[in-house]
VEXDO-587927 format. One line per 5 residues: number of its first residue (from 0); for each residue y, x, z of N, C-alpha, C. Coordinates in Angstrom, 3 decimals, decimal comma, always signed. Example, Ala and Ser with C-alpha at 12.3 -4.5 7.8 and 13.67 -1.06 7.14 Angstrom:
! residues 2
0	-5,690 +13,190 +7,800 -4,500 +12,300 +7,800 -3,300 +13,200 +7,800  -2,250 +12,850 +7,080 -1,060 +13,670 +7,140 +0,030 +12,900 +7,870
This chain:
! residues 218
0	+77,479 +9,112 +100,521 +77,599 +10,325 +99,727 +77,350 +10,047 +98,242  +76,394 +9,146 +97,945 +76,124 +8,811 +96,550 +77,355 +8,168 +95,911  +78,049 +7,312 +96,675 +79,273 +6,696 +96,160 +80,337 +7,761 +95,897  +80,421 +8,737 +96,787 +81,391 +9,819 +96,612 +81,113 +10,587 +95,324  +79,852 +10,915 +95,093 +79,484 +11,653 +93,885 +79,775 +10,831 +92,641
5	+79,462 +9,515 +92,703 +79,721 +8,646 +91,562 +81,205 +8,555 +91,249  +82,021 +8,375 +92,293 +83,475 +8,280 +92,097 +84,027 +9,596 +91,555  +83,539 +10,709 +92,104 +83,988 +12,016 +91,638 +83,630 +12,231 +90,175  +82,393 +11,867 +89,813 +81,966 +12,015 +88,423 +82,804 +11,182 +87,479  +83,105 +9,938 +87,892 +83,943 +9,074 +87,060 +85,345 +9,652 +86,905
10	+85,895 +10,154 +88,008 +87,222 +10,752 +87,949 +87,272 +11,966 +87,043  +86,246 +12,804 +87,128 +86,202 +13,997 +86,271 +86,065 +13,609 +84,805  +85,310 +12,548 +84,535 +85,136 +12,120 +83,148 +86,462 +11,670 +82,562  +87,206 +10,855 +83,309 +88,500 +10,407 +82,807 +89,501 +11,556 +82,726  +89,401 +12,496 +83,656 +90,258 +13,678 +83,574 +89,959 +14,456 +82,301
15	+88,692 +14,495 +81,923 +88,318 +15,152 +80,680 +88,931 +14,473 +79,471  +88,956 +13,137 +79,497 +89,578 +12,411 +78,390 +91,067 +12,738 +78,284  +91,725 +12,817 +79,452 +93,164 +13,085 +79,466 +93,461 +14,501 +78,973  +92,606 +15,449 +79,341 +92,854 +16,852 +79,001 +92,300 +17,246 +77,639  +91,555 +16,361 +76,998 +90,944 +16,691 +75,704 +91,957 +17,154 +74,653
20	+93,185 +16,567 +74,582 +94,151 +17,045 +73,588 +94,493 +18,533 +73,709  +94,306 +19,107 +74,907 +94,580 +20,537 +75,058 +93,677 +21,377 +74,159  +92,488 +20,864 +73,849 +91,544 +21,620 +73,041 +91,986 +21,728 +71,587  +92,789 +20,767 +71,136 +93,267 +20,811 +69,748 +94,689 +21,346 +69,656  +95,320 +21,583 +70,811 +96,695 +22,075 +70,792 +96,842 +23,404 +70,042
25	+95,902 +24,362 +70,201 +96,041 +25,602 +69,415 +96,085 +25,362 +67,913  +95,303 +24,399 +67,431 +95,317 +24,089 +66,005 +96,623 +23,423 +65,602  +97,162 +22,584 +66,504 +98,446 +21,962 +66,214 +99,561 +23,007 +66,167  +99,446 +24,038 +66,996 +100,429 +25,125 +66,969 +100,419 +25,824 +65,615  +99,239 +25,963 +65,029 +99,156 +26,575 +63,705 +99,865 +25,734 +62,652
30	+99,787 +24,411 +62,810 +100,384 +23,506 +61,830 +101,898 +23,387 +62,031  +102,317 +23,211 +63,281 +103,751 +23,028 +63,577 +104,128 +23,918 +64,744  +104,316 +25,207 +64,517 +104,526 +26,147 +65,629 +105,847 +25,977 +66,364  +106,939 +25,771 +65,658 +108,246 +25,792 +66,311 +108,422 +24,716 +67,372  +108,099 +23,442 +67,095 +108,296 +22,428 +68,142 +107,312 +22,541 +69,300
35	+106,209 +23,268 +69,095 +105,179 +23,340 +70,127 +105,146 +24,682 +70,850  +105,977 +25,618 +70,433 +105,921 +26,967 +71,017 +106,183 +26,943 +72,518  +107,217 +26,246 +72,938 +107,601 +26,250 +74,352 +106,498 +25,657 +75,222  +105,956 +24,490 +74,819 +104,939 +23,842 +75,635 +103,643 +24,652 +75,627  +103,303 +25,244 +74,465 +102,097 +26,064 +74,390 +102,212 +27,285 +75,290
40	+103,393 +27,894 +75,297 +103,609 +29,070 +76,137 +103,520 +28,715 +77,612  +104,080 +27,577 +78,001 +104,044 +27,165 +79,395 +102,618 +26,828 +79,843  +101,871 +26,127 +78,992 +100,486 +25,784 +79,324 +99,650 +27,051 +79,457  +99,855 +27,993 +78,546 +99,113 +29,247 +78,601 +99,403 +30,005 +79,891  +100,671 +30,062 +80,283 +101,028 +30,754 +81,521 +100,419 +30,063 +82,741
45	+100,408 +28,727 +82,719 +99,825 +27,976 +83,832 +98,328 +28,257 +83,949  +97,628 +28,226 +82,822 +96,193 +28,495 +82,831 +95,904 +29,926 +83,264  +96,751 +30,861 +82,849 +96,591 +32,255 +83,276 +96,755 +32,375 +84,797  +97,705 +31,628 +85,351 +97,919 +31,678 +86,794 +96,724 +31,082 +87,549  +96,148 +30,023 +86,995 +94,960 +29,435 +87,621 +93,821 +30,458 +87,654
50	+93,629 +31,153 +86,550 +92,589 +32,188 +86,503 +92,888 +33,303 +87,501  +94,167 +33,668 +87,604 +94,550 +34,695 +88,565 +94,323 +34,251 +90,002  +94,575 +32,977 +90,275 +94,326 +32,425 +91,608 +92,844 +32,505 +91,946  +91,996 +32,147 +90,985 +90,552 +32,230 +91,205 +90,113 +33,678 +91,392  +90,766 +34,593 +90,678 +90,433 +36,010 +90,827 +90,715 +36,486 +92,250
55	+91,724 +35,922 +92,884 +92,004 +36,276 +94,274 +90,811 +35,991 +95,178  +90,169 +34,838 +94,974 +88,969 +34,508 +95,742 +87,809 +35,440 +95,372  +87,731 +35,815 +94,096 +86,673 +36,733 +93,666 +86,831 +38,095 +94,334  +88,064 +38,571 +94,439 +88,310 +39,854 +95,105 +87,990 +39,770 +96,596  +88,343 +38,634 +97,208 +88,000 +38,443 +98,616 +86,486 +38,431 +98,806
60	+85,767 +37,818 +97,863 +84,309 +37,794 +97,936 +83,731 +39,194 +97,777  +84,329 +40,002 +96,893 +83,857 +41,373 +96,689 +84,009 +42,192 +97,967  +85,114 +41,998 +98,672 +85,321 +42,696 +99,939 +84,360 +42,174 +101,005  +84,164 +40,853 +101,013 +83,291 +40,246 +102,021 +81,846 +40,692 +101,863  +81,404 +40,839 +100,616 +80,002 +41,187 +100,398 +79,683 +42,575 +100,956
65	+80,678 +43,469 +100,936 +80,478 +44,803 +101,511 +80,290 +44,693 +103,024  +81,149 +43,908 +103,675 +81,059 +43,753 +105,125 +79,758 +43,062 +105,535  +79,407 +42,002 +104,800 +78,187 +41,254 +105,143 +76,958 +42,123 +104,980  +76,906 +42,876 +103,880 +75,747 +43,734 +103,647 +75,668 +44,846 +104,691  +76,810 +45,367 +105,092 +76,834 +46,397 +106,134 +76,288 +45,851 +107,447
70	+76,731 +44,652 +107,820 +76,240 +44,028 +109,041 +74,739 +43,778 +108,951  +74,268 +43,302 +107,807 +72,839 +43,020 +107,630 +72,002 +44,287 +107,774  +72,476 +45,381 +107,188 +71,741 +46,648 +107,268 +71,708 +47,171 +108,707  +72,843 +47,109 +109,397 +72,894 +47,576 +110,790 +71,972 +46,750 +111,679  +71,994 +45,437 +111,504 +71,143 +44,585 +112,330 +69,666 +44,849 +112,069
75	+69,317 +45,080 +110,806 +67,898 +45,251 +110,470 +67,373 +46,607 +110,907  +68,102 +47,679 +110,601 +67,560 +49,013 +110,818 +67,957 +49,630 +112,154  +68,934 +49,063 +112,826 +69,314 +49,571 +114,139 +68,756 +48,689 +115,256  +68,864 +47,373 +115,082 +68,443 +46,455 +116,132 +67,156 +45,703 +115,786  +66,644 +45,885 +114,581 +65,410 +45,216 +114,198 +65,547 +43,724 +114,036
80	+66,746 +43,263 +113,689 +67,002 +41,833 +113,526 +67,266 +41,500 +112,065  +66,815 +40,331 +111,660 +67,049 +39,881 +110,286 +67,316 +38,385 +110,296  +68,364 +37,974 +109,586 +68,747 +36,567 +109,535 +68,860 +36,118 +108,080  +68,234 +35,007 +107,792 +68,265 +34,502 +106,416 +69,669 +34,121 +105,990  +70,470 +33,617 +106,926 +71,822 +33,180 +106,561 +72,688 +34,351 +106,126
85	+72,391 +35,568 +106,635 +73,124 +36,736 +106,170 +72,760 +37,066 +104,720  +71,468 +37,007 +104,420 +71,038 +37,245 +103,035 +71,600 +36,188 +102,097  +71,617 +34,942 +102,548 +72,193 +33,875 +101,738 +73,693 +34,095 +101,526  +74,359 +34,638 +102,537 +75,791 +34,909 +102,418 +76,060 +35,952 +101,350  +75,195 +36,945 +101,256 +75,339 +37,967 +100,213 +75,210 +37,337 +98,830
90	+74,200 +36,480 +98,669 +73,987 +35,815 +97,381 +75,183 +34,930 +97,025  +75,686 +34,192 +98,022 +76,798 +33,266 +97,794 +78,064 +34,021 +97,394  +78,403 +35,081 +98,126 +79,611 +35,846 +97,801 +79,461 +36,596 +96,485  +78,243 +37,018 +96,171 +77,999 +37,680 +94,881 +78,267 +36,711 +93,738  +77,792 +35,468 +93,901 +78,048 +34,445 +92,883 +79,534 +34,154 +92,759
95	+80,230 +34,061 +93,886 +81,674 +33,818 +93,851 +82,404 +34,926 +93,099  +81,996 +36,162 +93,357 +82,672 +37,299 +92,746 +82,639 +37,212 +91,221  +81,483 +36,876 +90,670 +81,355 +36,836 +89,212 +81,836 +35,522 +88,615  +81,486 +34,418 +89,249 +81,840 +33,120 +88,689 +83,348 +32,873 +88,705  +84,011 +33,276 +89,790 +85,438 +33,028 +89,910 +86,285 +34,102 +89,231
100	+85,703 +35,266 +88,995 +86,470 +36,341 +88,382 +86,337 +36,442 +86,876  +85,415 +35,674 +86,286 +85,147 +35,809 +84,853 +86,343 +35,416 +83,994  +87,033 +34,338 +84,372 +88,148 +33,844 +83,553 +89,302 +34,841 +83,524  +89,665 +35,377 +84,687 +90,755 +36,354 +84,731 +90,359 +37,634 +84,009  +89,078 +37,970 +84,035 +88,611 +39,144 +83,287 +88,772 +38,919 +81,791
105	+88,510 +37,694 +81,338 +88,759 +37,355 +79,935 +90,242 +37,441 +79,620  +91,071 +36,941 +80,518 +92,527 +37,008 +80,333 +93,002 +38,444 +80,163  +92,413 +39,348 +80,932 +92,834 +40,752 +80,918 +92,032 +41,604 +79,941  +91,240 +40,940 +79,079 +90,451 +41,639 +78,067 +89,471 +42,620 +78,701  +88,863 +42,191 +79,818 +87,969 +43,082 +80,534 +86,500 +42,915 +80,213
110	+86,136 +41,893 +79,420 +84,735 +41,709 +79,066 +84,333 +42,688 +77,966  +83,055 +43,002 +77,924 +82,539 +43,940 +76,929 +82,616 +43,317 +75,546  +83,148 +44,060 +74,594 +83,199 +43,621 +73,198 +82,390 +44,599 +72,354  +81,759 +44,070 +71,316 +80,887 +44,902 +70,491 +81,358 +44,981 +69,041  +82,556 +44,489 +68,750 +83,081 +44,484 +67,388 +83,681 +45,853 +67,071
115	+82,952 +46,672 +66,303 +83,413 +48,032 +65,998 +84,492 +48,036 +64,927  +84,676 +46,922 +64,232 +85,696 +46,855 +63,183 +87,050 +46,409 +63,707  +87,086 +45,875 +64,922 +88,314 +45,300 +65,459 +89,499 +46,260 +65,473  +89,317 +47,538 +65,858 +90,480 +48,436 +65,884 +91,157 +48,616 +64,525  +90,445 +48,313 +63,436 +91,003 +48,498 +62,096 +91,765 +47,269 +61,604
120	+91,653 +46,158 +62,317 +92,280 +44,927 +61,860 +93,745 +44,887 +62,276  +94,529 +44,093 +61,537 +95,922 +43,851 +61,921 +95,965 +42,941 +63,139  +97,128 +42,879 +63,780 +97,256 +42,062 +64,983 +96,996 +40,586 +64,696  +97,436 +40,106 +63,540 +97,217 +38,699 +63,212 +95,743 +38,423 +62,939  +95,049 +39,383 +62,344 +93,613 +39,213 +62,116 +92,865 +39,179 +63,438
125	+93,246 +40,068 +64,340 +92,637 +40,054 +65,669 +92,896 +38,721 +66,374  +94,121 +38,228 +66,230 +94,454 +36,942 +66,839 +93,626 +35,813 +66,237  +93,394 +35,880 +64,924 +92,567 +34,866 +64,278 +91,143 +34,888 +64,799  +90,605 +36,078 +65,023 +89,249 +36,195 +65,572 +89,209 +35,643 +66,995  +90,258 +35,951 +67,780 +90,343 +35,439 +69,147 +90,390 +33,908 +69,158
130	+91,188 +33,352 +68,259 +91,313 +31,896 +68,167 +89,973 +31,269 +67,806  +89,325 +31,819 +66,797 +88,039 +31,267 +66,363 +86,984 +31,415 +67,453  +86,911 +32,588 +68,079 +85,903 +32,812 +69,115 +86,087 +31,897 +70,307  +87,337 +31,662 +70,688 +87,601 +30,791 +71,841 +87,202 +29,352 +71,558  +87,591 +28,853 +70,388 +87,334 +27,447 +70,056 +85,895 +27,194 +69,634
135	+85,270 +28,162 +68,987 +83,931 +27,939 +68,437 +82,808 +28,346 +69,381  +83,098 +29,203 +70,344 +82,031 +29,706 +71,200 +82,275 +29,436 +72,692  +83,388 +29,939 +73,228 +83,580 +29,849 +74,680 +83,696 +28,403 +75,141  +84,556 +27,619 +74,485 +84,758 +26,237 +74,921 +83,491 +25,397 +74,750  +82,800 +25,420 +73,602 +81,565 +24,628 +73,494 +80,500 +25,035 +74,503
140	+80,365 +26,329 +74,769 +79,372 +26,766 +75,753 +79,768 +26,278 +77,146  +81,058 +26,322 +77,461 +81,522 +25,808 +78,744 +81,234 +24,327 +78,900  +81,482 +23,561 +77,840 +81,192 +22,125 +77,883 +79,693 +21,886 +78,047  +78,869 +22,691 +77,365 +77,415 +22,561 +77,487 +76,959 +22,851 +78,917  +77,542 +23,865 +79,540 +77,191 +24,178 +80,927 +77,544 +23,009 +81,843
145	+78,721 +22,423 +81,633 +79,125 +21,277 +82,449 +78,167 +20,107 +82,260  +77,802 +19,833 +81,014 +76,922 +18,697 +80,722 +75,529 +18,930 +81,290  +74,986 +20,137 +81,079 +73,615 +20,419 +81,503 +73,496 +20,534 +83,019  +74,562 +20,991 +83,694 +74,466 +21,221 +85,130 +74,959 +20,088 +85,998  +75,509 +19,036 +85,383 +76,106 +17,964 +86,189 +75,083 +17,259 +87,076
150	+73,906 +16,980 +86,543 +72,878 +16,302 +87,321 +72,381 +17,154 +88,472  +72,167 +18,432 +88,208 +71,681 +19,341 +89,243 +72,674 +19,448 +90,393  +73,941 +19,586 +90,063 +74,969 +19,711 +91,104 +75,121 +18,398 +91,868  +75,082 +17,276 +91,167 +75,225 +15,975 +91,829 +74,110 +15,738 +92,829  +72,869 +16,030 +92,420 +71,739 +15,845 +93,342 +71,861 +16,758 +94,558
155	+72,359 +17,956 +94,341 +72,534 +18,891 +95,442 +73,572 +18,386 +96,437  +74,648 +17,776 +95,932 +75,687 +17,229 +96,806 +75,201 +15,991 +97,548  +74,408 +15,152 +96,881 +73,909 +13,932 +97,532 +73,098 +14,281 +98,775  +72,255 +15,307 +98,659 +71,422 +15,707 +99,789 +72,028 +16,781 +100,655  +73,282 +17,209 +100,348 +73,906 +18,331 +101,068 +72,890 +19,464 +101,231
160	+72,400 +19,925 +100,117 +71,268 +20,850 +100,059 +71,532 +22,148 +100,816  +70,491 +22,600 +101,550 +70,530 +23,859 +102,272 +69,849 +24,940 +101,432  +70,080 +26,188 +101,786 +69,262 +27,262 +101,241 +67,847 +27,111 +101,786  +66,889 +27,789 +101,144 +65,484 +27,472 +101,352 +64,970 +27,713 +102,769  +65,381 +28,813 +103,415 +64,845 +29,135 +104,729 +65,414 +28,200 +105,799
165	+64,670 +28,054 +106,885 +65,086 +27,153 +107,955 +66,393 +27,580 +108,601  +66,633 +28,891 +108,663 +67,885 +29,379 +109,240 +68,872 +29,824 +108,164  +68,680 +29,310 +106,951 +69,574 +29,665 +105,854 +70,888 +28,902 +105,932  +71,822 +29,302 +105,088 +73,119 +28,627 +105,059 +72,957 +27,171 +104,618  +73,665 +26,239 +105,272 +73,546 +24,818 +104,904 +74,520 +24,417 +103,793
170	+74,797 +25,322 +102,876 +75,825 +25,036 +101,860 +75,349 +25,420 +100,456  +74,079 +25,180 +100,179 +73,589 +25,513 +98,842 +74,271 +24,661 +97,782  +74,718 +23,478 +98,152 +75,425 +22,609 +97,204 +76,740 +23,251 +96,755  +77,384 +23,999 +97,656 +78,589 +24,731 +97,255 +78,237 +25,897 +96,339  +77,117 +26,523 +96,608 +76,631 +27,612 +95,758 +76,415 +27,120 +94,327
175	+75,774 +25,969 +94,181 +75,523 +25,419 +92,851 +76,807 +24,928 +92,194  +77,787 +24,552 +93,003 +79,063 +24,093 +92,454 +79,810 +25,218 +91,747  +79,456 +26,470 +92,044 +80,072 +27,599 +91,356 +79,843 +27,535 +89,843  +78,751 +26,909 +89,412 +78,435 +26,849 +87,979 +79,463 +26,002 +87,215  +79,715 +24,736 +87,607 +80,754 +23,984 +86,890 +82,151 +24,552 +87,087
180	+82,430 +25,145 +88,259 +83,738 +25,769 +88,461 +83,925 +26,921 +87,479  +82,884 +27,722 +87,306 +82,917 +28,802 +86,322 +83,194 +28,268 +84,923  +82,500 +27,197 +84,551 +82,670 +26,633 +83,216 +84,085 +26,113 +83,010  +84,632 +25,437 +84,012 +85,987 +24,887 +83,907 +87,012 +26,011 +83,770  +86,861 +27,052 +84,577 +87,790 +28,183 +84,504 +87,721 +28,868 +83,144
185	+86,520 +29,019 +82,614 +86,371 +29,681 +81,325 +86,932 +28,828 +80,192  +86,737 +27,512 +80,271 +87,314 +26,625 +79,255 +88,838 +26,710 +79,298  +89,396 +26,656 +80,508 +90,843 +26,756 +80,630 +91,387 +28,066 +80,101  +90,718 +29,178 +80,420 +91,199 +30,468 +79,935 +91,006 +30,610 +78,437  +89,939 +30,017 +77,897 +89,728 +30,048 +76,450 +90,841 +29,294 +75,729
190	+91,282 +28,169 +76,306 +92,412 +27,435 +75,729 +93,660 +28,312 +75,747  +93,882 +29,003 +76,865 +95,034 +29,900 +76,965 +94,969 +31,001 +75,919  +93,791 +31,605 +75,767 +93,637 +32,671 +74,771 +93,881 +32,143 +73,358  +93,388 +30,938 +73,087 +93,569 +30,344 +71,769 +95,036 +30,036 +71,497  +95,739 +29,553 +72,522 +97,168 +29,265 +72,358 +97,956 +30,538 +72,069
195	+97,680 +31,589 +72,814 +98,387 +32,848 +72,591 +98,070 +33,409 +71,212  +96,824 +33,291 +70,803 +96,446 +33,779 +69,479 +97,145 +32,989 +68,376  +97,212 +31,657 +68,543 +97,877 +30,823 +67,540 +99,356 +31,183 +67,431  +99,986 +31,452 +68,567 +101,403 +31,829 +68,548 +101,608 +33,175 +67,871  +100,683 +34,097 +68,067 +100,775 +35,402 +67,395 +100,634 +35,228 +65,889
200	+99,681 +34,400 +65,482 +99,446 +34,184 +64,047 +100,684 +33,624 +63,363  +101,372 +32,701 +64,039 +102,550 +32,079 +63,441 +103,845 +32,828 +63,749  +103,737 +34,001 +64,343 +104,905 +34,831 +64,584 +105,819 +34,333 +65,687  +105,306 +33,460 +66,560 +106,107 +32,928 +67,649 +105,898 +33,697 +68,953  +105,021 +34,674 +68,914 +104,730 +35,505 +70,098 +104,448 +36,914 +69,612
205	+105,113 +37,916 +70,175 +104,844 +39,288 +69,742 +103,477 +39,738 +70,206  +102,773 +40,443 +69,340 +101,473 +40,996 +69,716 +101,690 +42,107 +70,734  +100,878 +42,122 +71,764 +100,996 +43,134 +72,810 +100,236 +44,376 +72,375  +100,903 +45,472 +72,075 +100,198 +46,663 +71,600 +99,309 +47,293 +72,658  +99,542 +46,957 +73,936 +98,736 +47,551 +75,001 +97,442 +46,798 +75,233
210	+97,284 +45,671 +74,553 +96,088 +44,853 +74,765 +95,649 +44,249 +73,440  +94,455 +44,617 +73,004 +93,924 +44,081 +71,754 +93,538 +42,627 +71,935  +93,750 +41,859 +70,898 +93,210 +40,511 +70,842 +91,931 +40,597 +70,044  +90,811 +40,191 +70,674 +89,534 +40,275 +69,975 +88,921 +38,913 +69,808  +87,592 +38,867 +69,828 +86,914 +37,618 +69,526 +86,706 +36,751 +70,761
215	+87,127 +37,220 +71,949 +87,001 +36,400 +73,143 +85,575 +36,245 +73,627  +84,644 +37,024 +73,082 +83,253 +36,883 +73,471 +83,023 +37,503 +74,832  +82,049 +36,951 +75,539 +81,711 +37,505 +76,850 +80,814 +38,705 +76,651
């Protein structure tokens, strides 16, 4: 298992090197929009689809948590039974719901924004704020989460960590894996948001009047 974790970590590191140019692509679009418009648009659509795919699992988790909690309540108050693995299942599905759904929520402008001046800005100004917020805040924080949590997740996988109780779910390592998955999804969606904003700024993409472009903050 230690060899598996080491190989996986090495593979992810090299994958990061290969994908690093995507982080500067929005800036390159600002410099040379016409030759890069098609590829930027395709990458943005692909990243949006990935976020949407993850949202599907988040919605399934939201439905599952209702059923699991209902079963737990019936067992406890009707039959006097309580199982730790049921409580752990609620925690696990709750984490899935938020961690896997955050990126698509950003895509759909569903996160809370506190910028009271945004409605007064032009579409290009809003796009500029979105571009800056994605590159200066969301992506660096995502990278920090990946860096800070890599050791914790690796150790959890090496020991195939269980939840704390003796009858708890034997998949706490998957629970902790939600943290880097969340970070990766958010980085990918931030790149997509930055690409769309860059295209709006350079007039290569029409601003959507039904959806404001803001600062991309969570």
